[in-house]
ZAROVEX-56121 format. One record per residue (C-alpha): residue in three letters; x, y, z; residue number from 1. Coordinates in Angstrom, 3 decimals, always signed. Example, Ala and Ser with C-alpha at 12.3 -4.5 7.8 and 13.67 -1.06 7.14 Angstrom:
type, east, north, up, seq
ALA, +12.300, -4.500, +7.800, 1 $
SER, +13.670, -1.060, +7.140, 2 $
//
This chain:
type, east, north, up, seq
MET, +4.204, +0.177, +5.333, 1 $
LYS, +2.643, +3.558, +6.113, 2 $
GLN, +2.780, +5.003, +9.638, 3 $
VAL, -0.474, +6.614, +10.864, 4 $
LEU, -0.858, +8.528, +14.116, 5 $
TRP, -4.273, +7.597, +15.588, 6 $
ILE, -5.487, +10.221, +18.082, 7 $
SER, -8.494, +8.818, +19.933, 8 $
ARG, -9.489, +7.445, +23.320, 9 $
HIS, -10.868, +4.402, +21.473, 10 $
GLU, -9.193, +1.558, +19.664, 11 $
MET, -9.584, +1.701, +15.901, 12 $
MET, -12.338, -0.631, +14.705, 13 $
PRO, -11.256, -3.369, +12.268, 14 $
SER, -13.532, -1.850, +9.604, 15 $
GLN, -11.847, +1.532, +10.097, 16 $
GLN, -8.373, +0.024, +9.789, 17 $
ALA, -9.253, -1.994, +6.692, 18 $
ASP, -10.646, +1.114, +5.014, 19 $
LEU, -7.657, +3.169, +6.183, 20 $
GLU, -5.368, +0.669, +4.451, 21 $
ARG, -7.408, +1.174, +1.276, 22 $
VAL, -7.048, +4.961, +1.605, 23 $
MET, -3.316, +4.760, +2.367, 24 $
GLY, -2.653, +2.299, -0.459, 25 $
GLY, -1.512, -0.651, +1.656, 26 $
PRO, -0.763, -1.881, +5.176, 27 $
VAL, -0.563, +0.678, +7.960, 28 $
ARG, +1.125, +0.674, +11.349, 29 $
LEU, -0.734, +2.688, +13.975, 30 $
THR, +0.858, +4.863, +16.626, 31 $
LEU, -1.756, +5.452, +19.318, 32 $
TRP, -2.373, +8.617, +21.338, 33 $
LYS, -5.147, +7.860, +23.849, 34 $
ASP, -4.585, +10.731, +26.270, 35 $
THR, -6.602, +13.912, +26.308, 36 $
VAL, -5.020, +16.451, +23.976, 37 $
ARG, -4.586, +19.785, +25.724, 38 $
ASP, -1.947, +21.279, +23.454, 39 $
ILE, -1.533, +20.216, +19.822, 40 $
LEU, +2.179, +21.031, +19.969, 41 $
THR, +2.757, +18.039, +22.288, 42 $
LEU, +1.873, +15.836, +19.300, 43 $
LEU, +4.427, +17.467, +17.004, 44 $
PRO, +7.185, +14.794, +17.347, 45 $
MET, +4.716, +12.007, +16.508, 46 $
VAL, +3.172, +13.969, +13.642, 47 $
ARG, +6.647, +14.395, +12.145, 48 $
GLU, +7.169, +10.604, +12.206, 49 $
ALA, +3.787, +9.775, +10.654, 50 $
ASP, +2.746, +9.557, +7.015, 51 $
ALA, -0.798, +10.617, +7.989, 52 $
VAL, -2.770, +11.627, +11.081, 53 $
ALA, -6.208, +10.191, +11.879, 54 $
ALA, -7.932, +12.044, +14.692, 55 $
VAL, -11.045, +12.220, +16.828, 56 $
LEU, -10.782, +15.702, +18.300, 57 $
PRO, -12.938, +18.712, +19.130, 58 $
LEU, -13.258, +21.200, +16.287, 59 $
GLU, -10.946, +23.770, +17.882, 60 $
LEU, -8.117, +21.233, +18.173, 61 $
LEU, -8.717, +19.926, +14.645, 62 $
ALA, -8.351, +23.498, +13.379, 63 $
LYS, -4.910, +23.685, +14.993, 64 $
LEU, -3.916, +20.185, +13.884, 65 $
VAL, -4.500, +20.757, +10.168, 66 $
LYS, -1.986, +23.606, +10.271, 67 $
ILE, +0.832, +21.347, +11.520, 68 $
PRO, +1.441, +18.440, +9.154, 69 $
GLY, +2.097, +20.306, +5.922, 70 $
GLU, +1.694, +17.761, +3.142, 71 $
LYS, +0.566, +14.957, +5.465, 72 $
PRO, -3.160, +14.234, +5.338, 73 $
VAL, -5.306, +14.728, +8.443, 74 $
LEU, -8.064, +12.124, +8.311, 75 $
GLN, -11.359, +11.707, +10.115, 76 $
SER, -13.541, +8.618, +10.233, 77 $
VAL, -17.197, +9.181, +9.418, 78 $
CYS, -19.482, +6.782, +11.282, 79 $
ARG, -23.202, +6.328, +11.582, 80 $
ARG, -25.048, +5.458, +14.763, 81 $
THR, -27.179, +2.329, +14.435, 82 $
LEU, -29.664, +0.970, +16.956, 83 $
THR, -28.912, -2.649, +17.859, 84 $
GLY, -32.466, -3.437, +18.954, 85 $
ARG, -31.296, -4.163, +22.506, 86 $
MET, -31.772, -2.083, +25.627, 87 $
ILE, -29.054, -1.263, +28.148, 88 $
VAL, -29.441, -0.320, +31.793, 89 $
THR, -27.493, +2.811, +32.718, 90 $
SER, -25.701, +3.299, +36.033, 91 $
ASP, -28.687, +5.259, +37.370, 92 $
GLY, -31.127, +2.471, +36.458, 93 $
ARG, -32.624, +3.972, +33.284, 94 $
GLN, -33.098, +1.837, +30.208, 95 $
ASP, -31.791, +3.266, +26.951, 96 $
PRO, -31.611, +1.809, +23.467, 97 $
GLU, -28.180, +0.401, +22.694, 98 $
VAL, -26.362, +1.930, +19.749, 99 $
CYS, -23.299, +0.874, +17.830, 100 $
TYR, -21.116, +2.902, +15.520, 101 $
VAL, -20.564, +1.674, +11.973, 102 $
HIS, -17.644, +3.064, +9.961, 103 $
GLU, -18.812, +4.589, +6.678, 104 $
TYR, -15.682, +6.177, +5.162, 105 $
TRP, -12.605, +8.309, +5.803, 106 $
GLN, -12.515, +11.974, +4.898, 107 $
GLN, -9.530, +14.273, +4.688, 108 $
ILE, -9.752, +17.508, +6.655, 109 $
LEU, -8.429, +20.198, +4.337, 110 $
GLN, -9.251, +23.325, +6.306, 111 $
VAL, -11.003, +24.282, +9.517, 112 $
GLU, -11.602, +27.834, +10.619, 113 $
VAL, -13.021, +28.466, +14.063, 114 $
GLN, -13.582, +31.698, +15.927, 115 $
THR, -14.820, +31.553, +19.475, 116 $
LYS, -15.777, +34.041, +22.142, 117 $
ARG, -15.825, +33.172, +25.822, 118 $
LEU, -19.169, +33.955, +27.477, 119 $
//
């Protein structure tokens, strides 16, 4: 069984997990990290234990993450937003169309280069 570190505030959708098992070649056991990631190095012990890392992170943090695992794949779920046809009432009383996220596929992040400048 493959060990995958799942870095996200959200639970993995069943469709994501089923497709992840296809990508990983069999059953996977997830280790969850739901907290906000402030420093990628705090994840290092869990990355070492994992066979792969699946992450929902800002681009800057993804750029740092792909430099850590070496041969371990860093994966990202690609989803599409779909309107459900229902309306939801927001906390301020507005009505907005409800959307759901549908998993499309996993992609492997091979390289990310980011340069920023504080303004």
